[in-house]
Structures are given as C-alpha cells and as structure tokens.
C-alpha positions as CSV (number, residue, x, y, z in Angstrom):
1,M,-6.2,-27.8,16.0
2,Q,-4.5,-30.4,18.1
3,N,-1.4,-31.1,16.0
4,R,-1.5,-27.5,14.3
5,D,2.1,-26.9,15.4
6,D,3.4,-30.1,14.3
7,L,1.9,-29.7,11.0
8,Q,2.8,-25.9,10.6
9,A,6.7,-27.3,11.3
10,H,6.4,-29.9,8.7
11,I,5.0,-27.6,6.1
12,E,7.6,-25.1,6.8
13,Q,10.6,-27.6,6.6
14,R,8.8,-29.0,3.0
15,F,8.8,-25.5,1.5
16,A,11.8,-24.0,3.1
17,A,14.1,-25.3,0.0
18,M,11.7,-24.1,-2.4
19,T,10.8,-20.6,-4.1
20,S,7.6,-19.1,-3.6
21,E,6.9,-19.7,-7.4
22,E,7.5,-23.5,-6.9
23,V,5.3,-23.4,-3.6
24,L,2.3,-21.6,-5.5
25,R,2.7,-24.0,-8.6
26,L,2.4,-27.2,-6.2
27,L,-0.7,-25.5,-4.2
28,D,-2.2,-24.6,-7.2
29,E,-2.0,-28.4,-8.9
30,A,-3.5,-29.3,-5.6
31,A,-6.2,-27.1,-5.9
32,I,-5.4,-25.3,-2.2
33,A,-6.1,-22.0,-2.1
34,N,-3.1,-19.4,-2.0
35,A,-1.8,-16.1,-2.7
36,H,1.2,-14.4,-3.4
37,L,2.3,-11.7,-1.0
38,N,3.7,-8.5,-2.5
39,S,6.3,-6.5,-0.9
40,V,5.2,-2.6,-0.7
41,E,7.6,-2.0,-3.8
42,A,6.0,-4.9,-5.9
43,F,2.5,-3.9,-4.6
44,L,3.6,0.1,-6.1
45,Q,4.7,-1.7,-9.1
46,H,1.6,-3.4,-10.1
47,E,0.2,-3.3,-13.4
48,Q,-3.2,-3.1,-12.6
49,L,-2.6,0.2,-10.4
50,H,-1.0,2.0,-13.3
51,A,-3.0,0.4,-16.0
52,R,-6.2,2.0,-14.1
53,S,-4.0,5.2,-13.5
54,R,-4.4,4.6,-9.6
55,V,-1.1,5.7,-8.5
56,Q,-0.3,9.5,-9.3
57,S,3.2,11.4,-8.3
58,V,2.8,14.5,-6.1
59,G,5.0,17.0,-4.8
60,S,6.6,17.2,-1.4
61,P,9.5,18.8,0.6
62,C,11.1,16.1,-0.1
63,G,10.6,15.8,-3.8
64,P,7.8,13.8,-5.7
65,V,6.1,10.8,-4.1
66,M,3.9,8.3,-5.3
67,S,0.2,8.7,-3.7
68,F,-2.8,6.7,-4.5
69,L,-6.2,8.2,-5.6
70,P,-9.0,7.8,-3.2
71,A,-10.6,4.3,-3.2
72,L,-14.0,6.0,-4.1
73,T,-14.2,7.6,-7.4
74,I,-17.3,9.2,-8.2
75,P,-18.1,10.1,-12.2
76,D,-16.9,13.5,-13.2
77,V,-15.4,14.5,-9.8
78,A,-11.6,14.6,-9.9
79,P,-10.1,14.4,-6.5
80,R,-7.7,16.7,-5.4
81,M,-3.9,15.4,-5.3
82,D,-2.3,18.6,-3.7
83,P,1.2,18.5,-2.8
84,V,1.9,17.5,0.7
85,P,2.3,20.4,3.1
86,D,5.7,20.9,4.7
87,V,5.9,20.8,8.6
88,G,4.0,24.1,10.1
89,Q,3.1,25.3,6.7
90,H,-0.3,25.8,7.3
91,N,0.2,26.7,11.3
92,E,-0.9,30.5,10.7
93,A,-3.9,29.9,8.5
94,I,-5.3,27.1,10.9
95,L,-5.0,29.0,14.3
96,S,-6.4,32.1,12.7
97,E,-9.6,29.8,11.5
98,L,-9.7,28.8,15.1
99,G,-9.5,32.2,16.4
100,L,-6.2,32.1,18.3
101,A,-3.7,34.3,18.2
102,K,-0.2,33.9,16.3
103,E,2.6,32.8,18.7
104,T,5.3,34.9,18.8
C-alpha cells in the first residue's frame, strides 16, 4: 500500500498506448485476473442475454424500449412485461384505490 500511487501511475502509463485487447492478452499471459468492462450498449448486445431470451421489447409512450426479464425465473410462470405507462396514466385508479377524491 505504501507504493500504491506510484505503482498505479506506472501501470496506467504502460497500458495507455495499448488497446484493451492488448492489455487483456498481456494480463491473461501473466495469469493476472482481469475482465473486460462492457459499455451499456455492449452489455445490451451480449450474446448470452439474447441466446437466453433475457431481453424483450416493451411499449412505452416514446416507442418500444428494451427491458430485462426479472432475474428470478419460476418454472411455468411467465413474468408480466406490460408497456411502460405514460406519466399520470394510472393516477385516477391509484387515487380511487386509496379512497382519495379525484382533483378537479
């Protein structure tokens, strides 16, 4: 820990001129644990999400959007993937359920 800042600066300087693929290859060759950090876009396109049908399109007031299925799956139970409601779309029903009068 005493030389952490110097070590980090040295590592960053050494890797700065390399692509992420080159860095990952070197770390793998040295048997140093590592992982690639995906962008949100890359994560959403990950082959396993699509191979396992974990991403679905749902409607929204702005058009279709991608949504993830719940992490927990129950055999023979399909999760609800309803459209995203518009702002205020359910106000009347919620207020009625709470026993509150509709504002005029």
